[in-house]
C-alpha positions as a Markdown table, in Angstrom:
| # | Residue | x | y | z |
|---|---|---|---|---|
| 1 | Unk | 15.5 | -15.8 | -9.1 |
| 2 | Unk | 16.7 | -13.2 | -6.6 |
| 3 | Unk | 17.5 | -14.5 | -3.1 |
| 4 | Unk | 15.7 | -11.7 | -1.3 |
| 5 | Unk | 12.6 | -9.6 | -1.2 |
| 6 | Unk | 11.8 | -6.4 | -3.2 |
| 7 | Unk | 10.6 | -3.5 | -1.0 |
| 8 | Unk | 8.0 | -1.1 | -2.3 |
| 9 | Unk | 6.5 | 1.9 | -0.6 |
| 10 | Unk | 2.9 | 3.0 | -1.2 |
| 11 | Unk | 2.2 | 6.6 | -2.1 |
| 12 | Unk | 1.1 | 7.2 | 1.5 |
| 13 | Unk | 4.3 | 5.7 | 2.9 |
| 14 | Unk | 6.4 | 7.9 | 0.6 |
| 15 | Unk | 4.5 | 10.9 | 1.8 |
| 16 | Unk | 4.8 | 9.8 | 5.4 |
| 17 | Unk | 8.6 | 9.4 | 5.0 |
| 18 | Unk | 9.0 | 13.0 | 4.1 |
| 19 | Unk | 7.5 | 14.0 | 7.5 |
| 20 | Unk | 10.3 | 12.4 | 9.5 |
| 21 | Unk | 13.6 | 14.1 | 10.5 |
| 22 | Unk | 16.8 | 13.1 | 8.7 |
| 23 | Unk | 18.0 | 10.7 | 11.5 |
| 24 | Unk | 14.5 | 9.0 | 11.5 |
| 25 | Unk | 14.7 | 8.7 | 7.7 |
| 26 | Unk | 18.1 | 7.1 | 8.0 |
| 27 | Unk | 16.7 | 4.6 | 10.5 |
| 28 | Unk | 13.8 | 3.8 | 8.2 |
| 29 | Unk | 16.2 | 3.3 | 5.2 |
| 30 | Unk | 18.2 | 0.9 | 7.3 |
| 31 | Unk | 15.0 | -1.0 | 8.3 |
| 32 | Unk | 14.0 | -1.2 | 4.7 |
| 33 | Unk | 17.4 | -2.5 | 3.6 |
| 34 | Unk | 17.3 | -5.2 | 6.3 |
| 35 | Unk | 13.8 | -6.2 | 5.1 |
| 36 | Unk | 15.2 | -7.0 | 1.7 |
| 37 | Unk | 16.8 | -10.2 | 3.2 |
| 38 | Unk | 14.4 | -10.9 | 6.2 |
| 39 | Unk | 11.2 | -8.9 | 6.6 |
| 40 | Unk | 10.3 | -10.8 | 9.7 |
| 41 | Unk | 13.5 | -10.1 | 11.7 |
| 42 | Unk | 12.5 | -9.4 | 15.4 |
| 43 | Unk | 10.8 | -7.5 | 16.6 |
| 44 | Unk | 8.0 | -7.8 | 14.1 |
| 45 | Unk | 4.4 | -7.9 | 15.2 |
| 46 | Unk | 1.6 | -9.7 | 13.3 |
| 47 | Unk | -1.5 | -7.4 | 13.2 |
| 48 | Unk | -5.1 | -8.4 | 13.8 |
| 49 | Unk | -8.6 | -7.1 | 13.4 |
| 50 | Unk | -9.0 | -4.7 | 10.4 |
| 51 | Unk | -5.2 | -5.1 | 9.7 |
| 52 | Unk | -5.2 | -8.9 | 9.7 |
| 53 | Unk | -2.5 | -10.3 | 7.4 |
| 54 | Unk | -0.3 | -7.3 | 7.8 |
| 55 | Unk | 2.7 | -6.7 | 10.0 |
| 56 | Unk | 4.3 | -3.8 | 11.9 |
| 57 | Unk | 7.6 | -2.7 | 13.1 |
| 58 | Unk | 8.3 | 0.2 | 15.5 |
| 59 | Unk | 9.9 | 3.3 | 14.2 |
| 60 | Unk | 9.4 | 5.6 | 17.2 |
| 61 | Unk | 7.3 | 5.8 | 20.3 |
| 62 | Unk | 4.4 | 7.1 | 18.1 |
| 63 | Unk | 4.9 | 5.6 | 14.7 |
| 64 | Unk | 5.1 | 2.1 | 13.2 |
| 65 | Unk | 5.9 | 0.8 | 9.8 |
| 66 | Unk | 2.9 | -1.2 | 8.6 |
| 67 | Unk | 3.6 | -3.7 | 5.7 |
| 68 | Unk | 2.4 | -6.8 | 4.0 |
| 69 | Unk | 4.1 | -9.5 | 2.0 |
| 70 | Unk | 2.9 | -10.0 | -1.6 |
| 71 | Unk | 4.0 | -12.4 | -4.3 |
| 72 | Unk | 6.6 | -11.0 | -6.7 |
| 73 | Unk | 7.9 | -12.9 | -9.7 |
| 74 | Unk | 11.6 | -13.4 | -9.5 |
| 75 | Unk | 11.8 | -12.7 | -5.7 |
| 76 | Unk | 10.9 | -14.5 | -2.5 |
| 77 | Unk | 8.2 | -11.8 | -2.3 |
| 78 | Unk | 7.4 | -8.1 | -2.1 |
| 79 | Unk | 7.5 | -6.2 | 1.1 |
| 80 | Unk | 4.7 | -3.6 | 0.4 |
| 81 | Unk | 4.9 | -0.8 | 3.0 |
| 82 | Unk | 1.5 | 0.7 | 3.5 |
| 83 | Unk | 2.4 | 3.5 | 5.9 |
| 84 | Unk | 5.0 | 4.8 | 8.3 |
| 85 | Unk | 3.0 | 7.1 | 10.5 |
| 86 | Unk | -0.1 | 7.0 | 12.7 |
| 87 | Unk | -0.6 | 3.4 | 13.5 |
| 88 | Unk | -0.9 | 3.9 | 17.2 |
| 89 | Unk | -3.6 | 6.5 | 16.8 |
| 90 | Unk | -5.7 | 4.1 | 14.7 |
| 91 | Unk | -5.3 | 1.3 | 17.2 |
| 92 | Unk | -6.2 | 3.6 | 20.1 |
| 93 | Unk | -9.4 | 4.6 | 18.3 |
| 94 | Unk | -10.3 | 1.0 | 17.6 |
| 95 | Unk | -9.8 | 0.0 | 21.2 |
| 96 | Unk | -11.8 | 3.0 | 22.5 |
| 97 | Unk | -14.7 | 2.0 | 20.1 |
| 98 | Unk | -14.5 | -1.6 | 21.2 |
| 99 | Unk | -14.6 | -0.6 | 24.9 |
| 100 | Unk | -17.6 | 1.6 | 24.3 |
| 101 | Unk | -19.4 | -1.3 | 22.7 |
| 102 | Unk | -18.6 | -3.6 | 25.6 |
| 103 | Unk | -19.8 | -1.1 | 28.1 |
| 104 | Unk | -23.2 | -0.6 | 26.5 |
| 105 | Unk | -26.1 | -2.4 | 28.3 |
| 106 | Unk | -27.8 | -5.2 | 26.4 |
């Protein structure tokens, strides 16, 4: 059994990765390498609502890496990266929708 985790990028995450600059891609590569030994190294945020069971880590002021941990034979687990871009836009949209629901009269 391997002592670490295997890291896999979804097709969306692979596509997202190509949209970053070279320095940002180097930062992402370093993050992924570190996640092979400890995917929960700080700062790591456990997500809620429609992303319950998933985690995120900041890449930039606008983008976050969203991932989940899956079982993987021969490893501690698989870090499955769902996406690398756009998390903040989705969270903002969900918050605006929830605020609109709360402001509606009964």
